[in-house]
One Martini backbone bead per residue (centre of mass of N, CA, C, O) as a GRO file, in nm:
protein
  275
    1MET     BB    1   0.095   0.037   0.023
    2GLU     BB    2   0.067   0.358  -0.023
    3LYS     BB    3   0.138   0.647   0.066
    4ASN     BB    4  -0.168   0.821   0.164
    5GLN     BB    5  -0.342   0.611   0.190
    6LYS     BB    6  -0.624   0.462   0.320
    7LEU     BB    7  -0.634   0.272   0.609
    8MET     BB    8  -0.858   0.448   0.769
    9LYS     BB    9  -1.221   0.460   0.827
   10ILE     BB   10  -1.438   0.700   0.981
   11ARG     BB   11  -1.804   0.674   1.030
   12LYS     BB   12  -2.043   0.785   1.229
   13VAL     BB   13  -1.907   0.783   1.525
   14SER     BB   14  -2.062   0.670   1.822
   15LYS     BB   15  -2.080   0.704   2.201
   16VAL     BB   16  -2.299   0.571   2.453
   17PHE     BB   17  -2.346   0.604   2.797
   18LEU     BB   18  -2.611   0.531   2.984
   19ARG     BB   19  -2.864   0.505   2.835
   20GLY     BB   20  -3.150   0.673   2.974
   21SER     BB   21  -3.001   0.808   3.195
   22ILE     BB   22  -2.889   1.057   3.409
   23ASP     BB   23  -2.574   0.957   3.311
   24GLU     BB   24  -2.559   1.027   3.030
   25VAL     BB   25  -2.296   0.977   2.772
   26THR     BB   26  -2.124   1.145   2.508
   27ALA     BB   27  -1.814   1.042   2.393
   28LEU     BB   28  -1.914   1.020   2.090
   29ASP     BB   29  -1.972   1.255   1.795
   30ASN     BB   30  -1.970   1.193   1.484
   31ILE     BB   31  -1.713   1.055   1.367
   32LYS     BB   32  -1.459   1.173   1.133
   33LEU     BB   33  -1.186   0.967   0.985
   34ASP     BB   34  -0.875   0.984   0.812
   35VAL     BB   35  -0.613   0.734   0.770
   36GLY     BB   36  -0.304   0.723   0.664
   37THR     BB   37  -0.041   0.585   0.549
   38GLU     BB   38   0.195   0.664   0.799
   39ASP     BB   39   0.052   0.797   0.998
   40PHE     BB   40   0.108   1.039   1.282
   41ILE     BB   41  -0.124   1.081   1.536
   42THR     BB   42  -0.203   1.334   1.753
   43VAL     BB   43  -0.402   1.338   2.062
   44ILE     BB   44  -0.590   1.602   2.205
   45GLY     BB   45  -0.731   1.650   2.542
   46SER     BB   46  -0.939   1.647   2.778
   47ASN     BB   47  -1.108   1.521   3.011
   48GLY     BB   48  -1.376   1.372   2.828
   49ALA     BB   49  -1.327   1.408   2.507
   50GLY     BB   50  -1.265   1.085   2.380
   51LYS     BB   51  -0.989   0.948   2.332
   52THR     BB   52  -1.007   0.656   2.456
   53THR     BB   53  -1.272   0.580   2.321
   54LEU     BB   54  -1.162   0.585   2.037
   55LEU     BB   55  -0.958   0.356   2.079
   56ASN     BB   56  -1.166   0.142   2.172
   57VAL     BB   57  -1.326   0.137   1.906
   58ILE     BB   58  -1.090   0.065   1.719
   59ALA     BB   59  -1.010  -0.204   1.893
   60GLY     BB   60  -1.306  -0.335   2.000
   61VAL     BB   61  -1.419  -0.286   2.289
   62TYR     BB   62  -1.629  -0.102   2.142
   63PRO     BB   63  -1.912  -0.039   1.994
   64PRO     BB   64  -2.075   0.144   1.797
   65GLU     BB   65  -2.323   0.296   1.701
   66LYS     BB   66  -2.566   0.288   1.499
   67GLY     BB   67  -2.406   0.362   1.173
   68GLY     BB   68  -2.130   0.300   1.230
   69ARG     BB   69  -1.790   0.301   1.069
   70ILE     BB   70  -1.507   0.068   1.019
   71THR     BB   71  -1.205   0.075   0.824
   72ILE     BB   72  -0.938  -0.165   0.738
   73ASN     BB   73  -0.809  -0.219   0.454
   74ASP     BB   74  -1.118  -0.228   0.339
   75GLN     BB   75  -1.224  -0.350   0.610
   76ASP     BB   76  -1.494  -0.433   0.796
   77VAL     BB   77  -1.464  -0.388   1.170
   78THR     BB   78  -1.706  -0.297   1.347
   79ARG     BB   79  -1.789  -0.617   1.456
   80LEU     BB   80  -1.528  -0.689   1.558
   81SER     BB   81  -1.341  -0.821   1.774
   82GLU     BB   82  -1.070  -0.760   1.957
   83HIS     BB   83  -0.919  -1.019   1.883
   84LYS     BB   84  -0.952  -0.998   1.570
   85ARG     BB   85  -0.830  -0.704   1.551
   86ALA     BB   86  -0.532  -0.776   1.659
   87ARG     BB   87  -0.407  -0.838   1.374
   88SER     BB   88  -0.408  -0.498   1.305
   89VAL     BB   89  -0.430  -0.403   1.616
   90SER     BB   90  -0.225  -0.217   1.835
   91ARG     BB   91  -0.124  -0.170   2.196
   92VAL     BB   92  -0.040   0.096   2.432
   93TYR     BB   93  -0.045   0.160   2.760
   94GLN     BB   94  -0.016   0.354   3.036
   95ASN     BB   95   0.039   0.092   3.186
   96PRO     BB   96   0.308  -0.121   3.190
   97HIS     BB   97   0.140  -0.374   3.314
   98THR     BB   98  -0.086  -0.432   3.098
   99GLY     BB   99   0.104  -0.546   2.835
  100THR     BB  100   0.242  -0.731   3.062
  101ALA     BB  101   0.401  -1.027   3.205
  102ALA     BB  102   0.560  -1.063   3.505
  103LYS     BB  103   0.568  -1.408   3.519
  104MET     BB  104   0.731  -1.367   3.256
  105THR     BB  105   0.935  -1.367   3.014
  106LEU     BB  106   1.045  -1.195   2.754
  107GLU     BB  107   1.014  -1.429   2.542
  108GLU     BB  108   0.724  -1.500   2.618
  109ASN     BB  109   0.598  -1.227   2.558
  110LEU     BB  110   0.693  -1.216   2.257
  111SER     BB  111   0.550  -1.474   2.167
  112LEU     BB  112   0.265  -1.374   2.222
  113ALA     BB  113   0.280  -1.122   2.037
  114MET     BB  114   0.327  -1.272   1.764
  115LEU     BB  115   0.028  -1.431   1.816
  116ARG     BB  116  -0.161  -1.211   1.793
  117GLY     BB  117  -0.485  -1.308   1.682
  118GLN     BB  118  -0.445  -1.598   1.701
  119SER     BB  119  -0.460  -1.905   1.768
  120ARG     BB  120  -0.472  -2.114   1.999
  121GLY     BB  121  -0.236  -2.366   2.118
  122PHE     BB  122   0.042  -2.275   2.150
  123ARG     BB  123   0.383  -2.265   2.186
  124ILE     BB  124   0.610  -2.079   2.379
  125ALA     BB  125   0.839  -2.196   2.279
  126THR     BB  126   1.167  -2.116   2.165
  127ASN     BB  127   1.373  -2.072   1.911
  128LYS     BB  128   1.658  -1.962   1.776
  129LYS     BB  129   1.537  -1.778   1.556
  130ARG     BB  130   1.343  -1.621   1.742
  131ARG     BB  131   1.556  -1.517   1.940
  132GLU     BB  132   1.703  -1.341   1.731
  133LEU     BB  133   1.464  -1.160   1.675
  134PHE     BB  134   1.441  -1.044   1.959
  135ARG     BB  135   1.722  -0.920   1.974
  136SER     BB  136   1.690  -0.731   1.721
  137ALA     BB  137   1.443  -0.572   1.850
  138LEU     BB  138   1.592  -0.477   2.127
  139ALA     BB  139   1.870  -0.343   2.064
  140PRO     BB  140   1.780  -0.044   1.966
  141LEU     BB  141   1.706   0.058   2.260
  142GLY     BB  142   1.966   0.049   2.459
  143LEU     BB  143   1.895  -0.158   2.737
  144GLY     BB  144   1.987  -0.476   2.728
  145LEU     BB  145   1.741  -0.683   2.669
  146GLU     BB  146   1.878  -0.893   2.474
  147ASP     BB  147   2.030  -1.019   2.752
  148ARG     BB  148   1.716  -1.079   2.904
  149LEU     BB  149   1.516  -1.312   2.804
  150SER     BB  150   1.506  -1.485   3.094
  151ALA     BB  151   1.372  -1.262   3.231
  152MET     BB  152   1.159  -1.120   3.435
  153VAL     BB  153   0.944  -0.863   3.388
  154GLY     BB  154   0.916  -0.778   3.698
  155THR     BB  155   1.234  -0.669   3.699
  156LEU     BB  156   1.156  -0.422   3.557
  157SER     BB  157   1.126  -0.120   3.474
  158GLY     BB  158   0.901   0.097   3.357
  159GLY     BB  159   1.061   0.175   3.098
  160GLN     BB  160   1.138  -0.113   3.010
  161ARG     BB  161   0.846  -0.220   2.996
  162GLN     BB  162   0.742  -0.013   2.784
  163SER     BB  163   0.949  -0.089   2.568
  164LEU     BB  164   0.856  -0.379   2.543
  165ALA     BB  165   0.563  -0.310   2.464
  166LEU     BB  166   0.643  -0.183   2.194
  167VAL     BB  167   0.764  -0.438   2.068
  168MET     BB  168   0.513  -0.615   2.105
  169ALA     BB  169   0.323  -0.421   1.926
  170THR     BB  170   0.536  -0.447   1.652
  171ILE     BB  171   0.644  -0.744   1.576
  172SER     BB  172   0.369  -0.816   1.392
  173LYS     BB  173   0.300  -0.588   1.199
  174PRO     BB  174   0.086  -0.376   1.219
  175SER     BB  175  -0.131  -0.147   1.081
  176LEU     BB  176  -0.202  -0.041   1.384
  177LEU     BB  177  -0.108   0.204   1.633
  178LEU     BB  178  -0.179   0.241   1.988
  179LEU     BB  179  -0.123   0.529   2.204
  180ASP     BB  180  -0.217   0.545   2.557
  181GLU     BB  181  -0.054   0.738   2.735
  182HIS     BB  182   0.244   0.574   2.757
  183VAL     BB  183   0.403   0.819   2.950
  184ALA     BB  184   0.237   0.929   3.205
  185THR     BB  185   0.387   0.741   3.447
  186LEU     BB  186   0.655   0.866   3.386
  187ASP     BB  187   0.934   1.003   3.417
  188PRO     BB  188   1.075   1.253   3.241
  189LYS     BB  189   1.320   1.092   3.132
  190THR     BB  190   1.168   0.832   3.046
  191ASN     BB  191   0.959   0.967   2.875
  192ARG     BB  192   1.157   1.062   2.653
  193ILE     BB  193   1.278   0.789   2.577
  194VAL     BB  194   1.011   0.647   2.490
  195LEU     BB  195   0.935   0.850   2.271
  196GLU     BB  196   1.190   0.809   2.097
  197LEU     BB  197   1.145   0.505   2.056
  198SER     BB  198   0.874   0.527   1.921
  199GLU     BB  199   0.966   0.693   1.676
  200MET     BB  200   1.175   0.492   1.574
  201ILE     BB  201   0.985   0.248   1.525
  202ILE     BB  202   0.777   0.386   1.341
  203LYS     BB  203   0.980   0.461   1.117
  204LYS     BB  204   1.113   0.185   1.063
  205GLU     BB  205   0.817   0.026   1.025
  206LYS     BB  206   0.588   0.203   0.910
  207ILE     BB  207   0.361   0.286   1.129
  208THR     BB  208   0.051   0.342   1.190
  209THR     BB  209  -0.043   0.621   1.419
  210ILE     BB  210  -0.202   0.669   1.748
  211MET     BB  211  -0.152   0.943   1.988
  212VAL     BB  212  -0.221   0.990   2.314
  213THR     BB  213  -0.223   1.316   2.485
  214HIS     BB  214  -0.161   1.582   2.744
  215ASN     BB  215   0.077   1.707   2.573
  216MET     BB  216   0.127   1.968   2.366
  217GLU     BB  217   0.427   1.941   2.293
  218HIS     BB  218   0.406   1.649   2.198
  219ALA     BB  219   0.190   1.697   1.980
  220LEU     BB  220   0.387   1.886   1.814
  221ARG     BB  221   0.657   1.708   1.793
  222TYR     BB  222   0.486   1.462   1.707
  223GLY     BB  223   0.431   1.383   1.404
  224ASN     BB  224   0.201   1.478   1.112
  225ARG     BB  225  -0.050   1.498   1.315
  226LEU     BB  226  -0.330   1.691   1.466
  227ALA     BB  227  -0.576   1.619   1.716
  228MET     BB  228  -0.868   1.777   1.854
  229MET     BB  229  -1.068   1.721   2.141
  230HIS     BB  230  -1.434   1.788   2.209
  231LYS     BB  231  -1.706   1.653   2.319
  232GLY     BB  232  -1.658   1.397   2.104
  233LYS     BB  233  -1.491   1.580   1.906
  234ILE     BB  234  -1.329   1.684   1.612
  235ILE     BB  235  -1.200   2.025   1.591
  236VAL     BB  236  -0.895   1.947   1.510
  237ASP     BB  237  -0.692   1.917   1.192
  238ILE     BB  238  -0.341   1.893   1.162
  239HIS     BB  239  -0.089   1.925   0.943
  240GLN     BB  240   0.243   1.941   0.893
  241GLU     BB  241   0.274   2.223   0.762
  242GLU     BB  242   0.130   2.364   1.008
  243LYS     BB  243   0.240   2.223   1.269
  244SER     BB  244   0.553   2.312   1.253
  245ASN     BB  245   0.455   2.634   1.324
  246LEU     BB  246   0.351   2.574   1.606
  247SER     BB  247   0.230   2.666   1.914
  248VAL     BB  248   0.071   2.646   2.204
  249ASN     BB  249  -0.086   2.912   2.164
  250ASP     BB  250  -0.197   2.835   1.886
  251LEU     BB  251  -0.358   2.589   1.988
  252ILE     BB  252  -0.545   2.744   2.175
  253GLU     BB  253  -0.667   2.923   1.955
  254ALA     BB  254  -0.782   2.690   1.787
  255PHE     BB  255  -0.972   2.589   2.002
  256GLU     BB  256  -1.138   2.850   2.047
  257HIS     BB  257  -1.235   2.876   1.755
  258ALA     BB  258  -1.370   2.586   1.725
  259SER     BB  259  -1.548   2.592   2.008
  260GLY     BB  260  -1.622   2.883   2.141
  261GLU     BB  261  -1.413   2.859   2.379
  262ARG     BB  262  -1.244   2.883   2.660
  263PHE     BB  263  -0.934   2.806   2.772
  264ALA     BB  264  -0.959   2.606   3.104
  265ASP     BB  265  -0.741   2.344   3.122
  266ASP     BB  266  -0.511   2.222   3.358
  267SER     BB  267  -0.487   1.908   3.277
  268ILE     BB  268  -0.325   2.015   3.054
  269MET     BB  269   0.000   1.990   2.953
  270LEU     BB  270   0.173   2.247   2.829
  271ARG     BB  271   0.443   2.218   3.009
  272ASN     BB  272   0.765   2.017   3.003
  273THR     BB  273   1.096   2.071   3.033
  274ASN     BB  274   1.178   1.754   3.108
  275SER     BB  275   1.023   1.625   2.823
   0.00000   0.00000   0.00000
């Protein structure tokens, strides 16, 4: 597939929780989004804007409301289960513990990741050829994990574990990678390292990526597109040519212009000079 072709199309996707109750919430409101092959889209927005719900609907955790449609590589995946969709959609979560098994070794975790979305009943045991593949995938991280394949994942630091989760999410060459605030729980130094490793892997493997972040500077620094969400809608979609010239203040102005509201959400990290 050539770059800039549409890898994923989202049409009329909405998601309502607790429908009919006093607590009814419209988390997604008629989302339309085209994602091109090799796009790296950063998604910014305050708590409750719909960012993680969007990733959950793309991953198959929740189905969209009736009438919504999602296609990946021209295949309608709208009603596919999360497990079946895992063959083409991979994800790294905010918590490093979520995507990795602490009581299994690195090579056992990587073996499971390679077979994600395939039928159960496989043997976890790895042969020499597969072990060399794991070493070659881990070595570019520069963390020495290629020499610790037999170590338990629970012995790794948070940054090492999240870096392993990145390799696990990309080793089977998914069509789409979802990064769900995957550096939010890391300290500033490790945060920066994992972001740089993410960018390196995405570029090397040419993986189409959507990265949710609370940090506006990260949203501007990484990727070739930036989408801003507000009240379940995508209100700003900025491509590389415009994005590269924007500052945080410009982004706030774009939000205010698109939403018709004043930006007053301190939960979004505007600046973090250590990251």
